[in-house]
ROSE-4610 file (N, C-alpha, C; in Angstrom, 1 decimal, always signed):
// ROSE-4610
residu = [M/M/M/N/N/N/H/H/H/C/C/C/L/L/L/A/A/A/Q/Q/Q/I/I/I/G/G/G/I/I/I/E/E/E/N/N/N/P/P/P/H/H/H/L/L/L/R/R/R/A/A/A/R/R/R/A/A/A/I/I/I/A/A/A/I/I/I/G/G/G/E/E/E/G/G/G/L/L/L/G/G/G/V/V/V/L/L/L/K/K/K/D/D/D/Y/Y/Y/P/P/P/T/T/T/P/P/P/P/P/P/N/N/N/C/C/C/T/T/T/S/S/S/P/P/P/Y/Y/Y/A/A/A/P/P/P/V/V/V/R/R/R/I/I/I/A/A/A/E/E/E/M/M/M/V/V/V/K/K/K/R/R/R/Q/Q/Q/P/P/P]
num = [1/1/1/2/2/2/3/3/3/4/4/4/5/5/5/6/6/6/7/7/7/8/8/8/9/9/9/10/10/10/11/11/11/12/12/12/13/13/13/14/14/14/15/15/15/16/16/16/17/17/17/18/18/18/19/19/19/20/20/20/21/21/21/22/22/22/23/23/23/24/24/24/25/25/25/26/26/26/27/27/27/28/28/28/29/29/29/30/30/30/31/31/31/32/32/32/33/33/33/34/34/34/35/35/35/36/36/36/37/37/37/38/38/38/39/39/39/40/40/40/41/41/41/42/42/42/43/43/43/44/44/44/45/45/45/46/46/46/47/47/47/48/48/48/49/49/49/50/50/50/51/51/51/52/52/52/53/53/53/54/54/54/55/55/55]
x = [+77.3/+76.4/+76.0/+77.6/+77.9/+77.5/+78.3/+77.7/+75.6/+74.9/+74.1/+73.4/+74.0/+73.8/+73.4/+75.1/+75.3/+73.7/+73.4/+72.5/+70.9/+70.8/+69.8/+69.6/+70.7/+71.4/+70.6/+71.4/+71.0/+70.4/+69.3/+68.1/+67.1/+66.9/+65.8/+65.8/+65.5/+65.8/+65.0/+64.4/+64.0/+64.2/+65.6/+65.6/+67.4/+67.6/+69.3/+69.4/+69.2/+70.0/+69.8/+69.2/+68.9/+70.5/+70.5/+71.5/+73.0/+72.6/+74.1/+73.7/+73.3/+73.1/+74.0/+73.4/+73.3/+75.0/+75.9/+76.8/+78.1/+77.6/+78.3/+78.3/+77.5/+77.9/+78.3/+78.3/+79.1/+80.5/+80.5/+81.6/+83.1/+82.0/+82.9/+83.1/+84.6/+85.4/+85.7/+85.7/+86.3/+87.2/+88.6/+89.5/+90.4/+89.3/+89.8/+90.4/+91.4/+92.6/+91.9/+91.9/+91.1/+91.8/+92.2/+92.9/+92.7/+93.7/+92.8/+92.0/+91.0/+90.0/+88.9/+89.0/+87.8/+86.8/+85.7/+85.2/+85.6/+85.2/+85.1/+83.7/+84.5/+84.1/+82.8/+83.0/+82.8/+81.4/+80.1/+79.1/+78.5/+78.3/+78.7/+79.1/+80.0/+80.8/+80.0/+79.9/+80.3/+78.2/+77.7/+75.8/+76.0/+76.8/+76.9/+77.5/+78.3/+78.9/+78.0/+77.6/+76.2/+75.6/+74.8/+73.4/+74.3/+75.4/+75.9/+75.9/+76.4/+76.3/+75.0/+73.6/+72.6/+71.8/+71.2/+71.5/+70.1]
y = [+9.7/+9.8/+11.4/+11.8/+12.8/+14.3/+14.0/+15.6/+15.4/+14.0/+13.9/+15.1/+14.2/+15.0/+16.2/+17.0/+18.6/+19.1/+18.6/+18.8/+19.5/+18.6/+18.4/+18.9/+19.3/+20.7/+21.5/+21.9/+23.0/+23.7/+22.6/+23.2/+23.0/+22.6/+22.3/+22.6/+23.9/+24.5/+23.4/+23.0/+22.8/+20.5/+20.0/+18.7/+19.6/+20.3/+21.8/+21.1/+20.6/+20.3/+18.3/+17.8/+16.3/+16.4/+17.1/+16.7/+16.7/+17.9/+18.3/+17.4/+16.6/+15.6/+14.5/+14.0/+12.6/+12.7/+14.5/+14.4/+14.3/+14.9/+14.4/+13.4/+11.8/+10.7/+10.3/+10.7/+9.9/+10.5/+11.8/+12.1/+12.0/+11.2/+11.2/+13.1/+12.5/+13.9/+14.5/+14.0/+15.4/+15.7/+14.6/+15.1/+15.3/+16.0/+15.8/+17.3/+16.3/+17.9/+19.2/+20.8/+21.8/+22.7/+22.6/+24.0/+25.6/+26.7/+27.1/+28.3/+28.5/+30.1/+28.6/+27.5/+26.5/+25.9/+25.1/+25.5/+23.2/+23.3/+21.7/+20.9/+19.7/+18.5/+18.7/+18.5/+17.7/+18.3/+17.4/+17.9/+18.7/+18.5/+19.9/+21.4/+21.4/+22.0/+23.0/+22.5/+22.7/+22.9/+22.5/+22.6/+23.7/+24.4/+25.8/+27.2/+26.8/+28.0/+28.0/+27.1/+27.2/+28.6/+28.3/+28.6/+29.8/+30.4/+31.8/+32.3/+30.8/+32.1/+32.4/+32.4/+32.2/+34.0/+34.3/+35.5/+35.8]
z = [+57.2/+58.6/+59.0/+59.7/+60.2/+59.7/+58.3/+57.3/+57.3/+56.9/+57.7/+58.9/+59.8/+60.9/+61.8/+60.6/+61.2/+60.2/+59.2/+57.7/+58.7/+59.6/+59.7/+61.6/+61.8/+63.2/+62.2/+61.5/+60.5/+60.7/+59.7/+58.5/+60.1/+60.7/+61.4/+63.0/+63.3/+64.3/+65.2/+65.7/+66.5/+66.9/+66.0/+66.0/+66.5/+66.8/+66.9/+67.8/+69.4/+70.2/+70.0/+70.0/+69.4/+68.7/+67.5/+67.0/+67.6/+67.8/+68.6/+69.6/+70.3/+72.2/+70.7/+70.4/+68.7/+68.6/+68.3/+67.6/+68.9/+69.7/+71.1/+71.2/+71.6/+71.7/+71.0/+69.8/+68.6/+68.6/+68.5/+68.7/+68.2/+66.3/+65.0/+64.3/+64.1/+63.7/+65.0/+66.3/+67.2/+66.6/+66.5/+67.4/+65.5/+64.5/+63.1/+63.3/+62.5/+62.8/+61.5/+61.8/+61.1/+60.6/+59.6/+59.3/+60.2/+60.9/+60.3/+59.8/+60.5/+59.3/+58.2/+59.4/+58.5/+59.9/+59.1/+60.4/+60.5/+61.4/+62.2/+61.3/+61.1/+60.6/+61.6/+63.2/+64.0/+64.1/+64.5/+64.4/+65.1/+66.1/+67.0/+67.1/+66.4/+66.0/+65.3/+64.0/+63.0/+62.5/+63.2/+63.4/+64.2/+65.4/+66.1/+64.8/+64.4/+63.1/+62.3/+61.5/+60.9/+61.2/+61.8/+62.4/+63.3/+63.3/+63.6/+62.4/+61.2/+59.9/+59.0/+59.4/+58.7/+59.0/+58.2/+57.8/+59.1]
């Protein structure tokens, strides 16, 4: 579910704000330990990072 939410936010700019809000509300994987130089699986962080990387 978290991966699906992140992909919706990454691929659909018109749904991005809603996907981030839902991710923050759910808080799934918020405290997941993420190694340095890796992207967090927490949906709001993942969405922001992957959108930043898009051309």
